[in-house]
mmCIF file of the N, C-alpha and C atoms, coordinates in Angstrom:
data_MODEL
# 
_entry.id   MODEL 
# 
loop_
_atom_site.group_PDB 
_atom_site.id 
_atom_site.type_symbol 
_atom_site.label_atom_id 
_atom_site.label_alt_id 
_atom_site.label_comp_id 
_atom_site.label_asym_id 
_atom_site.label_entity_id 
_atom_site.label_seq_id 
_atom_site.pdbx_PDB_ins_code 
_atom_site.Cartn_x 
_atom_site.Cartn_y 
_atom_site.Cartn_z 
_atom_site.occupancy 
_atom_site.B_iso_or_equiv 
_atom_site.pdbx_formal_charge 
_atom_site.auth_seq_id 
_atom_site.auth_comp_id 
_atom_site.auth_asym_id 
_atom_site.auth_atom_id 
_atom_site.pdbx_PDB_model_num 
ATOM 1   N N  . UNK A 1 1  ? 0.722   -0.897 0.263  1.00 0.00 ? 1  UNK A N  1 
ATOM 2   C CA . UNK A 1 1  ? -0.021  -0.119 0.089  1.00 0.00 ? 1  UNK A CA 1 
ATOM 3   C C  . UNK A 1 1  ? 0.986   1.385  0.018  1.00 0.00 ? 1  UNK A C  1 
ATOM 4   N N  . UNK A 1 2  ? 0.717   1.996  -0.932 1.00 0.00 ? 2  UNK A N  1 
ATOM 5   C CA . UNK A 1 2  ? 1.185   3.409  -0.644 1.00 0.00 ? 2  UNK A CA 1 
ATOM 6   C C  . UNK A 1 2  ? 0.536   4.818  0.295  1.00 0.00 ? 2  UNK A C  1 
ATOM 7   N N  . UNK A 1 3  ? 1.659   5.015  0.460  1.00 0.00 ? 3  UNK A N  1 
ATOM 8   C CA . UNK A 1 3  ? 1.319   6.140  1.690  1.00 0.00 ? 3  UNK A CA 1 
ATOM 9   C C  . UNK A 1 3  ? 0.395   7.432  1.085  1.00 0.00 ? 3  UNK A C  1 
ATOM 10  N N  . UNK A 1 4  ? -0.221  7.721  1.716  1.00 0.00 ? 4  UNK A N  1 
ATOM 11  C CA . UNK A 1 4  ? -0.926  9.318  0.965  1.00 0.00 ? 4  UNK A CA 1 
ATOM 12  C C  . UNK A 1 4  ? -0.813  10.259 1.877  1.00 0.00 ? 4  UNK A C  1 
ATOM 13  N N  . UNK A 1 5  ? -0.474  11.488 1.549  1.00 0.00 ? 5  UNK A N  1 
ATOM 14  C CA . UNK A 1 5  ? -0.103  12.580 2.375  1.00 0.00 ? 5  UNK A CA 1 
ATOM 15  C C  . UNK A 1 5  ? -1.429  13.605 1.912  1.00 0.00 ? 5  UNK A C  1 
ATOM 16  N N  . UNK A 1 6  ? -2.071  13.972 2.819  1.00 0.00 ? 6  UNK A N  1 
ATOM 17  C CA . UNK A 1 6  ? -2.979  14.829 3.174  1.00 0.00 ? 6  UNK A CA 1 
ATOM 18  C C  . UNK A 1 6  ? -2.395  16.613 3.633  1.00 0.00 ? 6  UNK A C  1 
ATOM 19  N N  . UNK A 1 7  ? -3.106  17.228 2.763  1.00 0.00 ? 7  UNK A N  1 
ATOM 20  C CA . UNK A 1 7  ? -2.718  18.689 2.911  1.00 0.00 ? 7  UNK A CA 1 
ATOM 21  C C  . UNK A 1 7  ? -2.878  18.721 4.772  1.00 0.00 ? 7  UNK A C  1 
ATOM 22  N N  . UNK A 1 8  ? -1.926  19.482 5.262  1.00 0.00 ? 8  UNK A N  1 
ATOM 23  C CA . UNK A 1 8  ? -2.089  19.766 6.834  1.00 0.00 ? 8  UNK A CA 1 
ATOM 24  C C  . UNK A 1 8  ? -3.327  20.287 7.347  1.00 0.00 ? 8  UNK A C  1 
ATOM 25  N N  . UNK A 1 9  ? -3.940  21.629 6.671  1.00 0.00 ? 9  UNK A N  1 
ATOM 26  C CA . UNK A 1 9  ? -5.402  21.351 7.556  1.00 0.00 ? 9  UNK A CA 1 
ATOM 27  C C  . UNK A 1 9  ? -6.055  20.890 7.069  1.00 0.00 ? 9  UNK A C  1 
ATOM 28  N N  . UNK A 1 10 ? -6.057  19.577 5.957  1.00 0.00 ? 10 UNK A N  1 
ATOM 29  C CA . UNK A 1 10 ? -7.432  18.901 5.747  1.00 0.00 ? 10 UNK A CA 1 
ATOM 30  C C  . UNK A 1 10 ? -7.258  17.905 6.770  1.00 0.00 ? 10 UNK A C  1 
ATOM 31  N N  . UNK A 1 11 ? -5.866  17.622 7.309  1.00 0.00 ? 11 UNK A N  1 
ATOM 32  C CA . UNK A 1 11 ? -5.480  16.414 8.446  1.00 0.00 ? 11 UNK A CA 1 
ATOM 33  C C  . UNK A 1 11 ? -5.836  16.623 9.036  1.00 0.00 ? 11 UNK A C  1 
ATOM 34  N N  . UNK A 1 12 ? -5.941  17.895 9.861  1.00 0.00 ? 12 UNK A N  1 
ATOM 35  C CA . UNK A 1 12 ? -6.030  18.647 11.148 1.00 0.00 ? 12 UNK A CA 1 
ATOM 36  C C  . UNK A 1 12 ? -7.822  18.384 11.122 1.00 0.00 ? 12 UNK A C  1 
ATOM 37  N N  . UNK A 1 13 ? -8.465  19.063 10.150 1.00 0.00 ? 13 UNK A N  1 
ATOM 38  C CA . UNK A 1 13 ? -9.909  18.512 10.305 1.00 0.00 ? 13 UNK A CA 1 
ATOM 39  C C  . UNK A 1 13 ? -10.322 17.449 10.215 1.00 0.00 ? 13 UNK A C  1 
ATOM 40  N N  . UNK A 1 14 ? -9.753  16.121 9.878  1.00 0.00 ? 14 UNK A N  1 
ATOM 41  C CA . UNK A 1 14 ? -9.964  15.292 9.770  1.00 0.00 ? 14 UNK A CA 1 
ATOM 42  C C  . UNK A 1 14 ? -9.914  14.442 11.364 1.00 0.00 ? 14 UNK A C  1 
ATOM 43  N N  . UNK A 1 15 ? -8.417  14.779 11.719 1.00 0.00 ? 15 UNK A N  1 
ATOM 44  C CA . UNK A 1 15 ? -8.447  14.207 13.208 1.00 0.00 ? 15 UNK A CA 1 
ATOM 45  C C  . UNK A 1 15 ? -9.092  15.094 13.942 1.00 0.00 ? 15 UNK A C  1 
ATOM 46  N N  . UNK A 1 16 ? -9.972  16.316 14.231 1.00 0.00 ? 16 UNK A N  1 
ATOM 47  C CA . UNK A 1 16 ? -10.761 16.889 14.861 1.00 0.00 ? 16 UNK A CA 1 
ATOM 48  C C  . UNK A 1 16 ? -11.995 16.417 14.924 1.00 0.00 ? 16 UNK A C  1 
ATOM 49  N N  . UNK A 1 17 ? -12.556 15.614 13.319 1.00 0.00 ? 17 UNK A N  1 
ATOM 50  C CA . UNK A 1 17 ? -13.773 15.275 13.179 1.00 0.00 ? 17 UNK A CA 1 
ATOM 51  C C  . UNK A 1 17 ? -13.723 13.680 13.773 1.00 0.00 ? 17 UNK A C  1 
ATOM 52  N N  . UNK A 1 18 ? -12.842 13.295 13.557 1.00 0.00 ? 18 UNK A N  1 
ATOM 53  C CA . UNK A 1 18 ? -12.917 11.787 14.158 1.00 0.00 ? 18 UNK A CA 1 
ATOM 54  C C  . UNK A 1 18 ? -12.839 11.775 16.069 1.00 0.00 ? 18 UNK A C  1 
ATOM 55  N N  . UNK A 1 19 ? -11.900 12.767 16.724 1.00 0.00 ? 19 UNK A N  1 
ATOM 56  C CA . UNK A 1 19 ? -12.074 12.957 17.500 1.00 0.00 ? 19 UNK A CA 1 
ATOM 57  C C  . UNK A 1 19 ? -13.331 13.535 18.416 1.00 0.00 ? 19 UNK A C  1 
ATOM 58  N N  . UNK A 1 20 ? -14.155 14.099 18.040 1.00 0.00 ? 20 UNK A N  1 
ATOM 59  C CA . UNK A 1 20 ? -14.901 14.474 18.212 1.00 0.00 ? 20 UNK A CA 1 
ATOM 60  C C  . UNK A 1 20 ? -16.018 13.810 17.837 1.00 0.00 ? 20 UNK A C  1 
ATOM 61  N N  . UNK A 1 21 ? -16.257 13.326 17.273 1.00 0.00 ? 21 UNK A N  1 
ATOM 62  C CA . UNK A 1 21 ? -16.986 11.699 16.662 1.00 0.00 ? 21 UNK A CA 1 
ATOM 63  C C  . UNK A 1 21 ? -17.090 10.743 17.838 1.00 0.00 ? 21 UNK A C  1 
ATOM 64  N N  . UNK A 1 22 ? -15.885 10.410 18.518 1.00 0.00 ? 22 UNK A N  1 
ATOM 65  C CA . UNK A 1 22 ? -15.656 9.449  19.421 1.00 0.00 ? 22 UNK A CA 1 
ATOM 66  C C  . UNK A 1 22 ? -15.680 9.876  20.930 1.00 0.00 ? 22 UNK A C  1 
ATOM 67  N N  . UNK A 1 23 ? -15.401 11.183 20.998 1.00 0.00 ? 23 UNK A N  1 
ATOM 68  C CA . UNK A 1 23 ? -14.375 11.543 22.613 1.00 0.00 ? 23 UNK A CA 1 
ATOM 69  C C  . UNK A 1 23 ? -15.359 12.893 23.012 1.00 0.00 ? 23 UNK A C  1 
ATOM 70  N N  . UNK A 1 24 ? -16.242 13.589 22.125 1.00 0.00 ? 24 UNK A N  1 
ATOM 71  C CA . UNK A 1 24 ? -16.884 14.338 22.706 1.00 0.00 ? 24 UNK A CA 1 
ATOM 72  C C  . UNK A 1 24 ? -16.309 15.207 23.375 1.00 0.00 ? 24 UNK A C  1 
ATOM 73  N N  . UNK A 1 25 ? -16.707 15.766 24.938 1.00 0.00 ? 25 UNK A N  1 
ATOM 74  C CA . UNK A 1 25 ? -16.131 16.569 25.695 1.00 0.00 ? 25 UNK A CA 1 
ATOM 75  C C  . UNK A 1 25 ? -15.460 15.755 26.523 1.00 0.00 ? 25 UNK A C  1 
ATOM 76  N N  . UNK A 1 26 ? -15.389 14.442 26.764 1.00 0.00 ? 26 UNK A N  1 
ATOM 77  C CA . UNK A 1 26 ? -15.267 13.877 27.897 1.00 0.00 ? 26 UNK A CA 1 
ATOM 78  C C  . UNK A 1 26 ? -13.835 13.991 28.021 1.00 0.00 ? 26 UNK A C  1 
ATOM 79  N N  . UNK A 1 27 ? -13.214 13.570 26.845 1.00 0.00 ? 27 UNK A N  1 
ATOM 80  C CA . UNK A 1 27 ? -12.106 13.605 26.765 1.00 0.00 ? 27 UNK A CA 1 
ATOM 81  C C  . UNK A 1 27 ? -10.932 14.732 26.353 1.00 0.00 ? 27 UNK A C  1 
ATOM 82  N N  . UNK A 1 28 ? -11.355 15.843 26.537 1.00 0.00 ? 28 UNK A N  1 
ATOM 83  C CA . UNK A 1 28 ? -10.731 17.266 25.956 1.00 0.00 ? 28 UNK A CA 1 
ATOM 84  C C  . UNK A 1 28 ? -9.548  17.440 26.445 1.00 0.00 ? 28 UNK A C  1 
ATOM 85  N N  . UNK A 1 29 ? -9.392  17.125 27.846 1.00 0.00 ? 29 UNK A N  1 
ATOM 86  C CA . UNK A 1 29 ? -8.234  17.647 28.402 1.00 0.00 ? 29 UNK A CA 1 
ATOM 87  C C  . UNK A 1 29 ? -6.841  16.741 27.625 1.00 0.00 ? 29 UNK A C  1 
ATOM 88  N N  . UNK A 1 30 ? -7.122  15.514 27.123 1.00 0.00 ? 30 UNK A N  1 
ATOM 89  C CA . UNK A 1 30 ? -6.396  14.510 26.536 1.00 0.00 ? 30 UNK A CA 1 
ATOM 90  C C  . UNK A 1 30 ? -6.154  14.547 24.797 1.00 0.00 ? 30 UNK A C  1 
ATOM 91  N N  . UNK A 1 31 ? -6.801  15.473 24.276 1.00 0.00 ? 31 UNK A N  1 
ATOM 92  C CA . UNK A 1 31 ? -7.148  16.168 23.187 1.00 0.00 ? 31 UNK A CA 1 
ATOM 93  C C  . UNK A 1 31 ? -5.672  15.538 22.436 1.00 0.00 ? 31 UNK A C  1 
ATOM 94  N N  . UNK A 1 32 ? -4.549  16.572 22.838 1.00 0.00 ? 32 UNK A N  1 
ATOM 95  C CA . UNK A 1 32 ? -2.926  16.390 22.029 1.00 0.00 ? 32 UNK A CA 1 
ATOM 96  C C  . UNK A 1 32 ? -2.424  15.337 21.849 1.00 0.00 ? 32 UNK A C  1 
ATOM 97  N N  . UNK A 1 33 ? -2.560  14.507 23.130 1.00 0.00 ? 33 UNK A N  1 
ATOM 98  C CA . UNK A 1 33 ? -1.901  13.277 23.390 1.00 0.00 ? 33 UNK A CA 1 
ATOM 99  C C  . UNK A 1 33 ? -2.803  11.859 22.641 1.00 0.00 ? 33 UNK A C  1 
ATOM 100 N N  . UNK A 1 34 ? -3.843  12.401 22.155 1.00 0.00 ? 34 UNK A N  1 
ATOM 101 C CA . UNK A 1 34 ? -4.354  11.703 21.696 1.00 0.00 ? 34 UNK A CA 1 
ATOM 102 C C  . UNK A 1 34 ? -4.538  12.045 19.884 1.00 0.00 ? 34 UNK A C  1 
ATOM 103 N N  . UNK A 1 35 ? -4.210  13.163 19.551 1.00 0.00 ? 35 UNK A N  1 
ATOM 104 C CA . UNK A 1 35 ? -3.924  13.009 18.493 1.00 0.00 ? 35 UNK A CA 1 
ATOM 105 C C  . UNK A 1 35 ? -2.859  12.796 18.056 1.00 0.00 ? 35 UNK A C  1 
ATOM 106 N N  . UNK A 1 36 ? -1.712  12.808 18.517 1.00 0.00 ? 36 UNK A N  1 
ATOM 107 C CA . UNK A 1 36 ? -0.337  12.296 18.507 1.00 0.00 ? 36 UNK A CA 1 
ATOM 108 C C  . UNK A 1 36 ? -0.558  10.627 18.260 1.00 0.00 ? 36 UNK A C  1 
ATOM 109 N N  . UNK A 1 37 ? -1.282  10.149 19.005 1.00 0.00 ? 37 UNK A N  1 
ATOM 110 C CA . UNK A 1 37 ? -1.534  8.835  19.018 1.00 0.00 ? 37 UNK A CA 1 
ATOM 111 C C  . UNK A 1 37 ? -2.180  8.341  17.752 1.00 0.00 ? 37 UNK A C  1 
ATOM 112 N N  . UNK A 1 38 ? -3.476  9.298  17.308 1.00 0.00 ? 38 UNK A N  1 
ATOM 113 C CA . UNK A 1 38 ? -4.127  8.752  15.782 1.00 0.00 ? 38 UNK A CA 1 
ATOM 114 C C  . UNK A 1 38 ? -3.503  9.190  14.863 1.00 0.00 ? 38 UNK A C  1 
ATOM 115 N N  . UNK A 1 39 ? -2.524  9.916  14.904 1.00 0.00 ? 39 UNK A N  1 
ATOM 116 C CA . UNK A 1 39 ? -1.842  10.346 13.716 1.00 0.00 ? 39 UNK A CA 1 
ATOM 117 C C  . UNK A 1 39 ? -0.830  9.300  13.272 1.00 0.00 ? 39 UNK A C  1 
ATOM 118 N N  . UNK A 1 40 ? -0.292  8.623  14.602 1.00 0.00 ? 40 UNK A N  1 
ATOM 119 C CA . UNK A 1 40 ? 0.480   7.506  14.101 1.00 0.00 ? 40 UNK A CA 1 
ATOM 120 C C  . UNK A 1 40 ? -0.147  6.298  13.706 1.00 0.00 ? 40 UNK A C  1 
ATOM 121 N N  . UNK A 1 41 ? -1.378  6.150  14.618 1.00 0.00 ? 41 UNK A N  1 
ATOM 122 C CA . UNK A 1 41 ? -2.087  4.910  14.003 1.00 0.00 ? 41 UNK A CA 1 
ATOM 123 C C  . UNK A 1 41 ? -2.446  5.258  12.394 1.00 0.00 ? 41 UNK A C  1 
ATOM 124 N N  . UNK A 1 42 ? -3.080  6.231  11.976 1.00 0.00 ? 42 UNK A N  1 
ATOM 125 C CA . UNK A 1 42 ? -3.452  6.215  10.550 1.00 0.00 ? 42 UNK A CA 1 
ATOM 126 C C  . UNK A 1 42 ? -2.451  6.180  9.941  1.00 0.00 ? 42 UNK A C  1 
ATOM 127 N N  . UNK A 1 43 ? -0.984  6.652  10.150 1.00 0.00 ? 43 UNK A N  1 
ATOM 128 C CA . UNK A 1 43 ? -0.084  7.012  9.464  1.00 0.00 ? 43 UNK A CA 1 
ATOM 129 C C  . UNK A 1 43 ? 0.521   5.537  9.309  1.00 0.00 ? 43 UNK A C  1 
ATOM 130 N N  . UNK A 1 44 ? 0.911   4.608  10.575 1.00 0.00 ? 44 UNK A N  1 
ATOM 131 C CA . UNK A 1 44 ? 1.768   3.174  10.679 1.00 0.00 ? 44 UNK A CA 1 
ATOM 132 C C  . UNK A 1 44 ? 0.092   1.972  10.005 1.00 0.00 ? 44 UNK A C  1 
ATOM 133 N N  . UNK A 1 45 ? -0.751  2.563  10.277 1.00 0.00 ? 45 UNK A N  1 
ATOM 134 C CA . UNK A 1 45 ? -2.200  1.479  9.826  1.00 0.00 ? 45 UNK A CA 1 
ATOM 135 C C  . UNK A 1 45 ? -2.675  1.586  8.335  1.00 0.00 ? 45 UNK A C  1 
ATOM 136 N N  . UNK A 1 46 ? -2.917  2.621  8.094  1.00 0.00 ? 46 UNK A N  1 
ATOM 137 C CA . UNK A 1 46 ? -3.700  2.979  6.730  1.00 0.00 ? 46 UNK A CA 1 
ATOM 138 C C  . UNK A 1 46 ? -2.731  3.843  5.667  1.00 0.00 ? 46 UNK A C  1 
ATOM 139 N N  . UNK A 1 47 ? -1.807  4.263  6.156  1.00 0.00 ? 47 UNK A N  1 
ATOM 140 C CA . UNK A 1 47 ? -0.553  4.859  4.948  1.00 0.00 ? 47 UNK A CA 1 
ATOM 141 C C  . UNK A 1 47 ? -1.042  6.291  4.920  1.00 0.00 ? 47 UNK A C  1 
ATOM 142 N N  . UNK A 1 48 ? -1.890  6.993  5.777  1.00 0.00 ? 48 UNK A N  1 
ATOM 143 C CA . UNK A 1 48 ? -2.474  8.438  5.722  1.00 0.00 ? 48 UNK A CA 1 
ATOM 144 C C  . UNK A 1 48 ? -1.855  9.269  6.712  1.00 0.00 ? 48 UNK A C  1 
ATOM 145 N N  . UNK A 1 49 ? -0.406  10.447 6.089  1.00 0.00 ? 49 UNK A N  1 
ATOM 146 C CA . UNK A 1 49 ? 0.188   10.988 6.895  1.00 0.00 ? 49 UNK A CA 1 
ATOM 147 C C  . UNK A 1 49 ? 0.049   12.665 6.828  1.00 0.00 ? 49 UNK A C  1 
ATOM 148 N N  . UNK A 1 50 ? 0.033   13.376 7.502  1.00 0.00 ? 50 UNK A N  1 
ATOM 149 C CA . UNK A 1 50 ? -0.009  14.988 7.137  1.00 0.00 ? 50 UNK A CA 1 
ATOM 150 C C  . UNK A 1 50 ? 1.293   15.208 6.510  1.00 0.00 ? 50 UNK A C  1 
ATOM 151 N N  . UNK A 1 51 ? 1.110   16.244 5.506  1.00 0.00 ? 51 UNK A N  1 
ATOM 152 C CA . UNK A 1 51 ? 2.066   16.637 4.393  1.00 0.00 ? 51 UNK A CA 1 
ATOM 153 C C  . UNK A 1 51 ? 3.408   17.284 5.153  1.00 0.00 ? 51 UNK A C  1 
ATOM 154 N N  . UNK A 1 52 ? 3.284   17.773 6.469  1.00 0.00 ? 52 UNK A N  1 
ATOM 155 C CA . UNK A 1 52 ? 4.167   18.146 7.001  1.00 0.00 ? 52 UNK A CA 1 
ATOM 156 C C  . UNK A 1 52 ? 5.591   16.894 7.337  1.00 0.00 ? 52 UNK A C  1 
ATOM 157 N N  . UNK A 1 53 ? 5.039   16.009 7.376  1.00 0.00 ? 53 UNK A N  1 
ATOM 158 C CA . UNK A 1 53 ? 5.680   14.734 8.142  1.00 0.00 ? 53 UNK A CA 1 
ATOM 159 C C  . UNK A 1 53 ? 6.588   14.343 6.684  1.00 0.00 ? 53 UNK A C  1 
ATOM 160 N N  . UNK A 1 54 ? 6.396   14.744 5.593  1.00 0.00 ? 54 UNK A N  1 
ATOM 161 C CA . UNK A 1 54 ? 6.794   14.088 4.181  1.00 0.00 ? 54 UNK A CA 1 
ATOM 162 C C  . UNK A 1 54 ? 8.413   14.274 4.232  1.00 0.00 ? 54 UNK A C  1 
ATOM 163 N N  . UNK A 1 55 ? 9.157   13.495 4.513  1.00 0.00 ? 55 UNK A N  1 
ATOM 164 C CA . UNK A 1 55 ? 10.627  13.639 4.167  1.00 0.00 ? 55 UNK A CA 1 
ATOM 165 C C  . UNK A 1 55 ? 10.907  13.463 2.914  1.00 0.00 ? 55 UNK A C  1 
ATOM 166 N N  . UNK A 1 56 ? 11.886  14.450 2.217  1.00 0.00 ? 56 UNK A N  1 
ATOM 167 C CA . UNK A 1 56 ? 12.271  14.333 0.591  1.00 0.00 ? 56 UNK A CA 1 
ATOM 168 C C  . UNK A 1 56 ? 13.564  14.009 0.820  1.00 0.00 ? 56 UNK A C  1 
# 
């Protein structure tokens, strides 16, 4: 599977949407940590990364 690089703004909206749908306000305090974990999971499992992580 090839990796897909998504514009950072679109990627941020995707993460926010996934977190909002699943977590709501209950885990808002952990949002940054969860965002980091979700970024790694999407990248490693689905090959979807934010453009800013691309290494030339």
